C-alpha atoms as a printed R data frame, in Angstrom:
    type eleno elety resid chain resno      x      y       z
1   ATOM     1    CA   MET     A     1  0.111  0.023   0.134
2   ATOM     2    CA   SER     A     2  1.059  3.255  -0.956
3   ATOM     3    CA   PRO     A     3  2.346  5.816   1.805
4   ATOM     4    CA   LYS     A     4 -0.163  8.254   2.728
5   ATOM     5    CA   TYR     A     5  0.590 11.991   1.601
6   ATOM     6    CA   ARG     A     6 -0.664 15.443   2.572
7   ATOM     7    CA   PHE     A     7 -0.111 16.983  -0.722
8   ATOM     8    CA   HIS     A     8 -2.860 19.147  -1.907
9   ATOM     9    CA   ASP     A     9 -3.091 19.326  -6.018
10  ATOM    10    CA   GLY     A    10  0.149 21.449  -7.503
11  ATOM    11    CA   GLU     A    11  2.335 21.564  -3.936
12  ATOM    12    CA   ILE     A    12  5.648 20.584  -4.588
13  ATOM    13    CA   ARG     A    13  8.232 20.388  -1.959
14  ATOM    14    CA   TYR     A    14 11.886 19.869  -2.166
15  ATOM    15    CA   GLY     A    15 13.878 17.614   0.260
16  ATOM    16    CA   PHE     A    16 17.776 17.595  -0.139
17  ATOM    17    CA   ILE     A    17 19.854 14.837   1.951
18  ATOM    18    CA   LYS     A    18 23.859 15.158   2.538
19  ATOM    19    CA   PRO     A    19 25.295 11.785   4.267
20  ATOM    20    CA   ALA     A    20 26.430 13.313   7.479
21  ATOM    21    CA   ILE     A    21 30.380 11.716   6.421
22  ATOM    22    CA   ASP     A    22 30.389 14.125   3.530
23  ATOM    23    CA   ALA     A    23 31.564 17.570   4.804
24  ATOM    24    CA   HIS     A    24 30.561 20.088   1.879
25  ATOM    25    CA   THR     A    25 27.761 21.889   2.249
26  ATOM    26    CA   LEU     A    26 27.500 24.986   0.393
27  ATOM    27    CA   GLY     A    27 26.173 23.708  -2.797
28  ATOM    28    CA   ILE     A    28 22.819 21.883  -1.292
29  ATOM    29    CA   ASN     A    29 22.857 24.783   0.814
30  ATOM    30    CA   ALA     A    30 22.796 27.644  -1.620
31  ATOM    31    CA   ALA     A    31 20.490 25.226  -4.144
32  ATOM    32    CA   ALA     A    32 18.001 25.228  -0.929
33  ATOM    33    CA   GLU     A    33 17.953 29.341  -0.873
34  ATOM    34    CA   LEU     A    34 17.810 29.665  -4.670
35  ATOM    35    CA   LEU     A    35 14.644 27.608  -4.411
36  ATOM    36    CA   ARG     A    36 13.340 29.428  -1.379
37  ATOM    37    CA   THR     A    37 14.140 32.759  -3.049
38  ATOM    38    CA   CYS     A    38 11.265 31.372  -5.767
39  ATOM    39    CA   GLY     A    39  8.704 30.675  -2.943
40  ATOM    40    CA   CYS     A    40  9.459 27.137  -3.097
41  ATOM    41    CA   ASP     A    41  9.007 25.214  -0.281
42  ATOM    42    CA   VAL     A    42 12.544 23.368   0.656
43  ATOM    43    CA   ILE     A    43 13.546 20.888   3.583
44  ATOM    44    CA   ILE     A    44 16.823 19.989   4.172
45  ATOM    45    CA   ALA     A    45 17.248 16.599   6.292
46  ATOM    46    CA   GLU     A    46 18.200 16.794   9.641
47  ATOM    47    CA   ASP     A    47 21.289 14.957  11.110
48  ATOM    48    CA   SER     A    48 19.629 11.730  11.836
49  ATOM    49    CA   VAL     A    49 18.932 11.537   8.639
50  ATOM    50    CA   ALA     A    50 22.203 12.744   7.561
51  ATOM    51    CA   GLU     A    51 23.819 10.019   9.765
52  ATOM    52    CA   ALA     A    52 21.509  7.142   9.013
53  ATOM    53    CA   MET     A    53 23.079  7.689   4.995
54  ATOM    54    CA   ASN     A    54 26.448  7.347   6.135
55  ATOM    55    CA   ASP     A    55 25.423  3.685   6.810
56  ATOM    56    CA   TYR     A    56 23.031  2.892   3.437
57  ATOM    57    CA   LEU     A    57 24.269 -0.544   3.595
58  ATOM    58    CA   TYR     A    58 21.917 -1.290   6.238
59  ATOM    59    CA   GLU     A    59 17.908 -1.468   4.695
60  ATOM    60    CA   VAL     A    60 16.663  0.291   8.496
61  ATOM    61    CA   LYS     A    61 19.048  3.017   8.358
62  ATOM    62    CA   ARG     A    62 17.387  3.348   4.419
63  ATOM    63    CA   GLN     A    63 14.427  3.470   6.155
64  ATOM    64    CA   VAL     A    64 15.298  6.307   8.019
65  ATOM    65    CA   ALA     A    65 15.800  8.385   4.976
66  ATOM    66    CA   VAL     A    66 12.277  6.863   3.408
67  ATOM    67    CA   ASP     A    67 10.584  7.885   6.519
68  ATOM    68    CA   TRP     A    68 11.708 10.964   6.812
69  ATOM    69    CA   MET     A    69 10.701 11.643   2.968
70  ATOM    70    CA   ILE     A    70  7.365 10.692   3.981
71  ATOM    71    CA   ARG     A    71  7.007 12.965   6.948
72  ATOM    72    CA   GLU     A    72  8.033 15.795   5.458
73  ATOM    73    CA   ASN     A    73  5.892 15.072   2.142
74  ATOM    74    CA   ILE     A    74  8.505 15.166  -0.186
75  ATOM    75    CA   ASN     A    75  7.970 14.718  -3.818
76  ATOM    76    CA   ARG     A    76 11.627 16.038  -5.181
77  ATOM    77    CA   LEU     A    77 14.165 14.520  -3.300
78  ATOM    78    CA   GLY     A    78 18.193 15.968  -3.937
79  ATOM    79    CA   ILE     A    79 20.749 13.386  -2.930
80  ATOM    80    CA   SER     A    80 24.638 15.494  -2.292
81  ATOM    81    CA   TYR     A    81 27.564 13.848  -1.811
82  ATOM    82    CA   ARG     A    82 31.175 14.703  -3.060
83  ATOM    83    CA   LEU     A    83 33.209 12.104  -2.090
84  ATOM    84    CA   ASP     A    84 34.026  8.328  -3.584
85  ATOM    85    CA   ARG     A    85 32.427  8.224  -7.015
86  ATOM    86    CA   ASN     A    86 31.385  4.618  -6.483
87  ATOM    87    CA   ASP     A    87 29.994  4.836  -3.141
88  ATOM    88    CA   ALA     A    88 28.047  7.603  -4.587
89  ATOM    89    CA   VAL     A    89 26.228  5.213  -7.266
90  ATOM    90    CA   ARG     A    90 26.294  2.699  -4.749
91  ATOM    91    CA   MET     A    91 24.319  4.992  -2.319
92  ATOM    92    CA   MET     A    92 21.708  6.440  -4.691
93  ATOM    93    CA   GLY     A    93 21.197  2.619  -6.169
94  ATOM    94    CA   TYR     A    94 20.518  1.376  -2.357
95  ATOM    95    CA   LEU     A    95 18.313  4.244  -1.474
96  ATOM    96    CA   LEU     A    96 16.171  4.140  -5.020
97  ATOM    97    CA   GLU     A    97 15.568  0.561  -3.939
98  ATOM    98    CA   GLN     A    98 13.976  1.292  -0.824
99  ATOM    99    CA   MET     A    99 12.218  4.020  -2.365
100 ATOM   100    CA   ARG     A   100 10.481  1.421  -4.833
101 ATOM   101    CA   LYS     A   101  9.672 -0.411  -2.072
102 ATOM   102    CA   ASN     A   102  7.662  1.884  -0.185
103 ATOM   103    CA   ARG     A   103  6.301  2.687  -3.614
104 ATOM   104    CA   LEU     A   104  7.160  6.695  -3.542
105 ATOM   105    CA   LEU     A   105  8.326  6.797  -7.191
106 ATOM   106    CA   HIS     A   106  6.115  8.913  -9.141
107 ATOM   107    CA   TYR     A   107  5.427  5.870 -12.027
108 ATOM   108    CA   GLN     A   108  4.436  3.406  -9.356
109 ATOM   109    CA   GLY     A   109  1.922  6.318  -8.470
110 ATOM   110    CA   GLY     A   110  3.805  7.936  -5.596
111 ATOM   111    CA   PRO     A   111  4.458 11.581  -5.017
112 ATOM   112    CA   VAL     A   112  8.398 11.416  -5.825
113 ATOM   113    CA   ASP     A   113  8.191 12.868  -9.411
114 ATOM   114    CA   ALA     A   114 11.986 13.889  -9.717
115 ATOM   115    CA   VAL     A   115 15.467 12.874  -8.230
116 ATOM   116    CA   TYR     A   116 18.567 14.499  -8.126
117 ATOM   117    CA   PHE     A   117 22.217 14.465  -7.297
118 ATOM   118    CA   ALA     A   118 24.908 16.764  -7.042
119 ATOM   119    CA   GLY     A   119 28.687 15.356  -6.937
120 ATOM   120    CA   LEU     A   120 31.809 14.894  -8.440
121 ATOM   121    CA   PRO     A   121 31.846 14.938 -12.753
122 ATOM   122    CA   GLU     A   122 32.853 11.374 -12.336
123 ATOM   123    CA   ALA     A   123 30.503 10.330 -10.131
124 ATOM   124    CA   CYS     A   124 27.431 12.266 -12.104
125 ATOM   125    CA   GLN     A   125 28.877 10.591 -15.248
126 ATOM   126    CA   LEU     A   126 28.629  7.409 -13.838
127 ATOM   127    CA   MET     A   127 25.069  8.195 -12.357
128 ATOM   128    CA   GLU     A   128 23.330  8.758 -15.720
129 ATOM   129    CA   GLN     A   129 25.508  5.766 -17.440
130 ATOM   130    CA   GLU     A   130 23.483  3.427 -14.408
131 ATOM   131    CA   PHE     A   131 20.445  4.936 -13.949
132 ATOM   132    CA   ASP     A   132 19.443  6.047 -17.285
133 ATOM   133    CA   GLY     A   133 17.673  9.887 -16.817
134 ATOM   134    CA   LEU     A   134 15.935  8.724 -13.602
135 ATOM   135    CA   VAL     A   135 18.312 10.233 -11.943
136 ATOM   136    CA   ARG     A   136 19.051 14.296 -13.252
137 ATOM   137    CA   VAL     A   137 22.715 15.348 -12.070
138 ATOM   138    CA   PHE     A   138 24.452 18.421 -11.161
139 ATOM   139    CA   ARG     A   139 27.964 18.795 -11.781
140 ATOM   140    CA   GLY     A   140 28.864 21.965 -10.390
141 ATOM   141    CA   GLY     A   141 29.515 25.333 -12.089
142 ATOM   142    CA   GLU     A   142 25.747 25.622 -13.428
143 ATOM   143    CA   SER     A   143 24.153 29.102 -13.441
144 ATOM   144    CA   ASP     A   144 21.434 29.796 -10.944
145 ATOM   145    CA   ARG     A   145 19.525 30.123 -13.923
146 ATOM   146    CA   GLU     A   146 20.797 26.886 -15.243
147 ATOM   147    CA   THR     A   147 19.877 25.272 -11.884
148 ATOM   148    CA   LEU     A   148 16.648 26.411 -11.234
149 ATOM   149    CA   GLY     A   149 15.719 25.076 -14.249
150 ATOM   150    CA   MET     A   150 17.144 21.984 -13.681
151 ATOM   151    CA   LEU     A   151 15.117 21.582 -10.739
152 ATOM   152    CA   GLY     A   152 11.966 22.244 -12.560
153 ATOM   153    CA   VAL     A   153 11.057 25.930 -11.458
154 ATOM   154    CA   PRO     A   154  9.035 27.820 -14.138
155 ATOM   155    CA   GLU     A   155 10.416 30.808 -15.508
156 ATOM   156    CA   GLU     A   156  8.015 32.991 -14.364
157 ATOM   157    CA   LYS     A   157  9.158 32.209 -10.814
158 ATOM   158    CA   ILE     A   158 12.797 33.104 -11.034
159 ATOM   159    CA   PRO     A   159 13.108 36.640  -9.978
160 ATOM   160    CA   MET     A   160 14.455 39.683 -12.360
161 ATOM   161    CA   GLU     A   161 17.825 39.647 -10.422
162 ATOM   162    CA   ILE     A   162 18.869 35.686 -10.369
163 ATOM   163    CA   ARG     A   163 17.777 35.861 -14.589
164 ATOM   164    CA   GLU     A   164 20.215 39.006 -14.553
165 ATOM   165    CA   GLY     A   165 22.848 37.671 -13.022
166 ATOM   166    CA   SER     A   166 22.903 34.318 -14.996
167 ATOM   167    CA   ARG     A   167 23.418 36.582 -17.785
168 ATOM   168    CA   TYR     A   168 26.624 37.403 -16.134
169 ATOM   169    CA   ASP     A   169 27.235 34.043 -14.979
170 ATOM   170    CA   GLU     A   170 26.871 32.556 -18.634
171 ATOM   171    CA   ALA     A   171 28.885 35.076 -20.667
172 ATOM   172    CA   ARG     A   172 31.927 34.681 -17.932
173 ATOM   173    CA   MET     A   173 31.590 30.705 -18.646
174 ATOM   174    CA   GLY     A   174 31.429 31.210 -22.422
175 ATOM   175    CA   PHE     A   175 34.417 32.641 -22.150
176 ATOM   176    CA   GLY     A   176 36.215 30.141 -19.894
177 ATOM   177    CA   ARG     A   177 35.022 27.725 -22.855
178 ATOM   178    CA   GLN     A   178 36.086 29.963 -25.080
179 ATOM   179    CA   ILE     A   179 39.609 29.468 -23.763
180 ATOM   180    CA   VAL     A   180 39.302 25.684 -22.968
181 ATOM   181    CA   ALA     A   181 38.603 25.001 -26.578
182 ATOM   182    CA   SER     A   182 41.313 27.131 -28.236
183 ATOM   183    CA   ARG     A   183 43.851 25.421 -26.186
184 ATOM   184    CA   GLU     A   184 46.361 28.289 -26.192
185 ATOM   185    CA   TYR     A   185 46.667 27.204 -22.757
186 ATOM   186    CA   ARG     A   186 48.913 24.391 -23.607
187 ATOM   187    CA   LYS     A   187 51.495 26.591 -25.015
188 ATOM   188    CA   TRP     A   188 51.852 28.011 -21.407
189 ATOM   189    CA   GLU     A   189 55.272 26.825 -19.800
190 ATOM   190    CA   PRO     A   190 55.852 26.979 -16.428
191 ATOM   191    CA   ALA     A   191 58.453 29.545 -14.893
192 ATOM   192    CA   ASP     A   192 61.715 28.828 -14.973
193 ATOM   193    CA   PRO     A   193 62.911 27.265 -10.887
194 ATOM   194    CA   PRO     A   194 63.603 30.059  -8.595
195 ATOM   195    CA   ASP     A   195 67.318 29.931  -7.837
196 ATOM   196    CA   TYR     A   196 67.844 30.416  -4.218
197 ATOM   197    CA   PRO     A   197 69.999 28.159  -1.809
198 ATOM   198    CA   ASP     A   198 66.862 26.798   0.680
199 ATOM   199    CA   TYR     A   199 64.542 26.003  -2.642
200 ATOM   200    CA   GLY     A   200 62.310 22.967  -2.195
201 ATOM   201    CA   THR     A   201 64.162 21.402   1.212
202 ATOM   202    CA   GLU     A   202 63.053 21.919   4.909
203 ATOM   203    CA   ARG     A   203 64.085 25.275   5.619
204 ATOM   204    CA   ASP     A   204 61.991 26.488   2.249
205 ATOM   205    CA   THR     A   205 59.239 29.048   3.287
206 ATOM   206    CA   VAL     A   206 56.658 30.884   1.051
207 ATOM   207    CA   GLU     A   207 58.285 34.379   1.650
208 ATOM   208    CA   LYS     A   208 61.111 33.458   0.073
209 ATOM   209    CA   ARG     A   209 59.982 31.780  -2.627
210 ATOM   210    CA   LEU     A   210 57.770 34.919  -3.471
211 ATOM   211    CA   ASN     A   211 60.454 37.262  -3.440
212 ATOM   212    CA   ALA     A   212 62.437 34.637  -5.496
213 ATOM   213    CA   ARG     A   213 59.909 35.171  -7.900
214 ATOM   214    CA   LYS     A   214 59.909 38.342  -8.315
215 ATOM   215    CA   GLY     A   215 60.827 39.787 -11.918
216 ATOM   216    CA   ALA     A   216 61.727 36.015 -13.061
217 ATOM   217    CA   ARG     A   217 60.941 34.875 -16.335
218 ATOM   218    CA   GLY     A   218 57.078 33.467 -16.635
219 ATOM   219    CA   SER     A   219 56.764 35.223 -13.144
220 ATOM   220    CA   VAL     A   220 53.194 33.760 -11.523
221 ATOM   221    CA   PRO     A   221 51.765 34.144  -8.102
222 ATOM   222    CA   LEU     A   222 52.183 30.875  -6.294
223 ATOM   223    CA   THR     A   223 50.094 28.401  -7.253
224 ATOM   224    CA   ARG     A   224 48.115 25.486  -5.102
225 ATOM   225    CA   ALA     A   225 45.950 22.497  -5.866
226 ATOM   226    CA   HIS     A   226 44.308 20.881  -3.811
227 ATOM   227    CA   VAL     A   227 44.711 17.091  -4.418
228 ATOM   228    CA   GLY     A   228 43.322 13.602  -2.568
229 ATOM   229    CA   PRO     A   229 42.310 11.090  -4.759
230 ATOM   230    CA   TYR     A   230 40.175  7.729  -3.288
231 ATOM   231    CA   SER     A   231 38.499  4.986  -4.580
232 ATOM   232    CA   SER     A   232 36.526  2.360  -2.250
233 ATOM   233    CA   GLU     A   233 36.961  0.261  -4.624
234 ATOM   234    CA   VAL     A   234 41.067 -0.616  -3.651
235 ATOM   235    CA   SER     A   235 42.766 -0.561  -0.098
236 ATOM   236    CA   ARG     A   236 43.651  2.073   1.844
237 ATOM   237    CA   GLU     A   237 47.883  1.629   1.113
238 ATOM   238    CA   GLU     A   238 46.792  1.373  -2.584
239 ATOM   239    CA   ASN     A   239 45.172  4.965  -2.027
240 ATOM   240    CA   VAL     A   240 47.983  6.427  -0.517
241 ATOM   241    CA   LYS     A   241 49.847  4.825  -3.309
242 ATOM   242    CA   GLU     A   242 48.163  6.384  -5.747
243 ATOM   243    CA   PHE     A   243 48.045  9.511  -4.356
244 ATOM   244    CA   LEU     A   244 51.656 10.017  -3.963
245 ATOM   245    CA   SER     A   245 52.342  8.944  -7.674
246 ATOM   246    CA   TRP     A   246 49.885 11.731  -8.177
247 ATOM   247    CA   VAL     A   247 52.601 14.230  -5.907
248 ATOM   248    CA   LYS     A   248 54.931 13.260  -8.123
249 ATOM   249    CA   THR     A   249 53.924 13.247 -11.353
250 ATOM   250    CA   LEU     A   250 52.695 17.051 -10.420
251 ATOM   251    CA   ALA     A   251 56.107 17.813  -8.514
252 ATOM   252    CA   GLY     A   252 57.740 17.063 -12.148
253 ATOM   253    CA   ASP     A   253 55.577 19.034 -14.115
254 ATOM   254    CA   ARG     A   254 56.828 22.581 -12.431
255 ATOM   255    CA   TYR     A   255 53.177 23.908 -13.061
256 ATOM   256    CA   LEU     A   256 52.676 23.945  -9.146
257 ATOM   257    CA   ASP     A   257 54.308 25.242  -5.771
258 ATOM   258    CA   ILE     A   258 51.719 24.179  -3.322
259 ATOM   259    CA   ILE     A   259 50.120 21.138  -2.850
260 ATOM   260    CA   SER     A   260 47.308 21.416  -0.169
261 ATOM   261    CA   ILE     A   261 46.817 17.580   0.450
262 ATOM   262    CA   GLY     A   262 43.125 16.620   0.316
263 ATOM   263    CA   SER     A   263 43.139 14.046   3.545
264 ATOM   264    CA   SER     A   264 40.238 11.628   4.163
265 ATOM   265    CA   GLN     A   265 37.563 12.332   6.870
266 ATOM   266    CA   LEU     A   266 39.228  9.816   8.687
267 ATOM   267    CA   THR     A   267 43.165 11.137   8.638
268 ATOM   268    CA   GLN     A   268 41.250 14.437  10.189
269 ATOM   269    CA   SER     A   269 39.199 12.755  12.635
270 ATOM   270    CA   ASP     A   270 40.864  9.366  13.420
271 ATOM   271    CA   PHE     A   271 45.006 10.218  12.558
272 ATOM   272    CA   GLY     A   272 46.606  6.503  13.629
273 ATOM   273    CA   GLY     A   273 44.016  4.944  15.035
274 ATOM   274    CA   ASP     A   274 41.691  1.687  14.184
275 ATOM   275    CA   TRP     A   275 40.233  2.071  10.712
276 ATOM   276    CA   ASP     A   276 38.467 -1.224  10.357
277 ATOM   277    CA   SER     A   277 35.221 -0.598  11.217
278 ATOM   278    CA   LYS     A   278 34.656  3.244   9.875
279 ATOM   279    CA   VAL     A   279 33.660  4.430   6.555
280 ATOM   280    CA   ASN     A   280 36.616  6.907   4.991
281 ATOM   281    CA   GLY     A   281 33.903  8.367   2.716
282 ATOM   282    CA   GLY     A   282 36.866 10.447   0.557
283 ATOM   283    CA   GLY     A   283 40.006 12.307   0.427
284 ATOM   284    CA   VAL     A   284 43.596 10.085   0.127
285 ATOM   285    CA   PRO     A   285 43.583  7.848   3.887
286 ATOM   286    CA   ILE     A   286 47.151  9.104   5.105
287 ATOM   287    CA   HIS     A   287 47.367  7.256   8.497
288 ATOM   288    CA   SER     A   288 50.704  7.169  10.138
289 ATOM   289    CA   PRO     A   289 53.448 10.106  10.225
290 ATOM   290    CA   GLU     A   290 55.481  7.734   7.669
291 ATOM   291    CA   GLU     A   291 53.123  8.418   5.219
292 ATOM   292    CA   TYR     A   292 53.654 12.379   5.613
293 ATOM   293    CA   ARG     A   293 57.436 11.810   4.870
294 ATOM   294    CA   MET     A   294 56.805  9.619   1.876
295 ATOM   295    CA   VAL     A   295 54.207 12.983   0.610
296 ATOM   296    CA   TRP     A   296 57.577 14.992   1.596
297 ATOM   297    CA   GLU     A   297 59.815 12.763  -0.588
298 ATOM   298    CA   ALA     A   298 57.568 12.661  -3.277
299 ATOM   299    CA   SER     A   299 56.999 16.519  -3.770
300 ATOM   300    CA   ARG     A   300 60.101 18.079  -3.989
301 ATOM   301    CA   PRO     A   301 60.471 20.819  -4.468
302 ATOM   302    CA   LEU     A   302 56.550 21.730  -3.616
303 ATOM   303    CA   PHE     A   303 55.163 23.281  -0.601
304 ATOM   304    CA   LEU     A   304 52.663 21.099   1.682
305 ATOM   305    CA   ARG     A   305 49.826 22.077   3.546
306 ATOM   306    CA   THR     A   306 46.865 20.015   4.524
307 ATOM   307    CA   TYR     A   307 44.263 19.555   7.105
308 ATOM   308    CA   ALA     A   308 44.576 20.568  10.590
309 ATOM   309    CA   GLY     A   309 42.376 17.671  12.369
310 ATOM   310    CA   THR     A   310 39.475 17.513  14.823
311 ATOM   311    CA   ARG     A   311 41.360 15.950  17.963
312 ATOM   312    CA   ASP     A   312 45.034 16.366  19.625
313 ATOM   313    CA   ILE     A   313 45.062 19.573  17.408
314 ATOM   314    CA   PRO     A   314 48.880 20.893  18.459
315 ATOM   315    CA   ALA     A   315 50.302 17.509  18.615
316 ATOM   316    CA   LEU     A   316 49.259 17.330  14.771
317 ATOM   317    CA   ALA     A   317 50.592 20.509  13.762
318 ATOM   318    CA   ARG     A   318 54.005 19.374  15.323
319 ATOM   319    CA   MET     A   319 53.849 16.469  13.401
320 ATOM   320    CA   TYR     A   320 53.001 18.019  10.126
321 ATOM   321    CA   GLU     A   321 56.152 20.345  11.235
322 ATOM   322    CA   GLU     A   322 58.680 17.048  11.187
323 ATOM   323    CA   THR     A   323 57.015 15.147   8.341
324 ATOM   324    CA   ILE     A   324 55.935 17.568   5.771
325 ATOM   325    CA   HIS     A   325 57.102 21.118   6.910
326 ATOM   326    CA   ILE     A   326 54.198 22.338   6.081
327 ATOM   327    CA   CYS     A   327 54.155 25.620   4.354
328 ATOM   328    CA   TRP     A   328 51.170 26.941   6.569
329 ATOM   329    CA   HIS     A   329 49.177 26.026   9.432
330 ATOM   330    CA   ALA     A   330 45.024 25.815   8.591
331 ATOM   331    CA   LEU     A   331 42.788 26.743  11.586
332 ATOM   332    CA   SER     A   332 38.985 26.269  11.650
333 ATOM   333    CA   LEU     A   333 38.686 27.587  15.213
334 ATOM   334    CA   TRP     A   334 34.495 27.416  15.573
335 ATOM   335    CA   TRP     A   335 34.301 24.572  13.321
336 ATOM   336    CA   PHE     A   336 34.860 21.008  13.084
337 ATOM   337    CA   ASN     A   337 33.907 20.249  16.760
338 ATOM   338    CA   ARG     A   338 30.561 18.984  17.952
339 ATOM   339    CA   LEU     A   339 28.911 21.958  16.944
340 ATOM   340    CA   ASP     A   340 28.638 20.937  13.326
341 ATOM   341    CA   GLY     A   341 29.303 17.485  14.207
342 ATOM   342    CA   ARG     A   342 32.611 16.918  12.790
343 ATOM   343    CA   GLY     A   343 34.822 16.662  15.864
344 ATOM   344    CA   PRO     A   344 34.625 15.297  19.721
345 ATOM   345    CA   TYR     A   345 35.055 18.629  21.469
346 ATOM   346    CA   ASP     A   346 32.456 21.328  22.436
347 ATOM   347    CA   VAL     A   347 33.585 24.402  20.984
348 ATOM   348    CA   TYR     A   348 35.357 25.803  23.810
349 ATOM   349    CA   THR     A   349 37.446 23.301  24.323
350 ATOM   350    CA   ASN     A   350 38.294 23.512  20.485
351 ATOM   351    CA   LEU     A   351 39.221 27.004  20.341
352 ATOM   352    CA   LYS     A   352 41.480 26.198  23.928
353 ATOM   353    CA   GLN     A   353 42.906 23.748  21.968
354 ATOM   354    CA   HIS     A   354 43.262 26.361  18.592
355 ATOM   355    CA   ILE     A   355 44.454 28.582  20.198
356 ATOM   356    CA   GLU     A   356 47.481 26.502  21.575
357 ATOM   357    CA   THR     A   357 47.880 25.764  18.523
358 ATOM   358    CA   ILE     A   358 48.447 29.121  17.180
359 ATOM   359    CA   ARG     A   359 50.988 29.983  19.923
360 ATOM   360    CA   TYR     A   360 52.941 26.883  18.590
361 ATOM   361    CA   ILE     A   361 52.505 28.085  15.069
362 ATOM   362    CA   ALA     A   362 53.655 31.512  15.631
363 ATOM   363    CA   GLY     A   363 57.074 29.895  17.521
364 ATOM   364    CA   THR     A   364 57.965 28.120  14.218
365 ATOM   365    CA   ASN     A   365 57.493 31.877  12.273
366 ATOM   366    CA   LYS     A   366 55.062 30.114   9.757
367 ATOM   367    CA   LEU     A   367 51.964 31.589   8.392
368 ATOM   368    CA   PHE     A   368 48.698 30.832   9.631
369 ATOM   369    CA   GLU     A   369 45.215 30.431   7.357
370 ATOM   370    CA   ALA     A   370 42.269 31.215   9.407
371 ATOM   371    CA   ASN     A   371 40.136 28.765   7.266
372 ATOM   372    CA   VAL     A   372 36.881 29.918   9.061
373 ATOM   373    CA   SER     A   373 34.843 32.508   6.754
374 ATOM   374    CA   HIS     A   374 33.614 30.306   4.089
375 ATOM   375    CA   HIS     A   375 32.373 27.344   6.830
376 ATOM   376    CA   PHE     A   376 29.871 30.664   7.907
377 ATOM   377    CA   ALA     A   377 29.210 30.633   4.788
378 ATOM   378    CA   PHE     A   378 28.864 26.789   3.722
379 ATOM   379    CA   ARG     A   379 25.913 27.073   6.359
380 ATOM   380    CA   GLY     A   380 24.089 30.301   4.990
381 ATOM   381    CA   ALA     A   381 25.488 32.951   6.602
382 ATOM   382    CA   ASP     A   382 25.611 36.232   5.376
383 ATOM   383    CA   ASP     A   383 28.053 38.571   4.519
384 ATOM   384    CA   VAL     A   384 28.847 40.690   7.628
385 ATOM   385    CA   THR     A   385 29.094 37.177   9.544
386 ATOM   386    CA   TYR     A   386 31.084 36.210   6.747
387 ATOM   387    CA   ILE     A   387 33.795 39.292   7.407
388 ATOM   388    CA   VAL     A   388 33.717 39.323  11.324
389 ATOM   389    CA   SER     A   389 34.385 36.113  11.552
390 ATOM   390    CA   ALA     A   390 37.833 36.572   9.096
391 ATOM   391    CA   TYR     A   391 38.447 39.400  11.499
392 ATOM   392    CA   LEU     A   392 37.638 37.687  15.186
393 ATOM   393    CA   ALA     A   393 40.309 35.023  13.636
394 ATOM   394    CA   ALA     A   394 42.950 37.469  12.659
395 ATOM   395    CA   LYS     A   395 42.757 39.319  16.086
396 ATOM   396    CA   LEU     A   396 42.890 36.509  18.061
397 ATOM   397    CA   ALA     A   397 45.642 35.419  16.294
398 ATOM   398    CA   LYS     A   398 47.365 38.695  16.269
399 ATOM   399    CA   LYS     A   399 47.112 38.446  20.029
């Protein structure tokens, strides 16, 4: 028997789920705000549903998500997952099967007439191949107007400012596509390596390299890439080996100055711990100081930067100095704790750990990145909060 819904004819309610293991919240919040701007009804799943989707292999957990859809009268469902592509496809497949069992899909006479997925381009491609049009995908980079159109919002419901803004976005994207299509970028050669004694050594610093670049041929700002491959199809060790291969290639190509290590959720939350029964999710699963030393050796002469972690933060900062000679430290201060479900500490304890770490960073004479403002933005904060949080973080570090 089909579940009972309270819908009136023509009423639409969007429901978005992001599994708790995925820390990326900007896309789902942005899509929700766009829909609300158009007068649409949007519900973002609560923490219990997000946590349940971490364990989607268990039917009882999938049913938590389905019960939420029924309870909240969802008839357009969106899933956001920017981690492992194979895991994303499995998750969607299991969830769709659970929805079929509960006769929620439109072709069964159920209320859900559209299912969306937002994730990495490779995951989106697999979704299209696997589900043959049943799941509509968002790869990222869509304009606001495109996003709303793909979500089924009628043109007349889209505010004029969004339509006007999207014209600018579309023109900008068109310019970018022209650059890619021309392939002119392939003629660009990397800058000559800087010539100073500490280049690429553990004594090298961002300031030294910037100074050496001044006036050099082909001089450009220091260039960074965020790198952290992960596949659930292979072992942890094989993932690390793949990452080391990528790092060595990037170092040899000479186009980069900095690699930002996209470490796994478990590396950040439980470095060196027992991972056997835990879900990784995404990011390179570095587990030991020795593996970080291997990254350092493979990356010469690039700088390395990585996440701070969610516990024992001062100790991790010291380990980063000893193993990868981290080029700057990034701390999130108010985030990655019990407030957002990403760490074990309450906010006060988290701040105490971060302040202790900042004192240590000051002693190393390294740069400090206040990795703060965008985390407020991810969660829907306004521009004033974005600016104030950066100011407060800078003032705290200065003291």
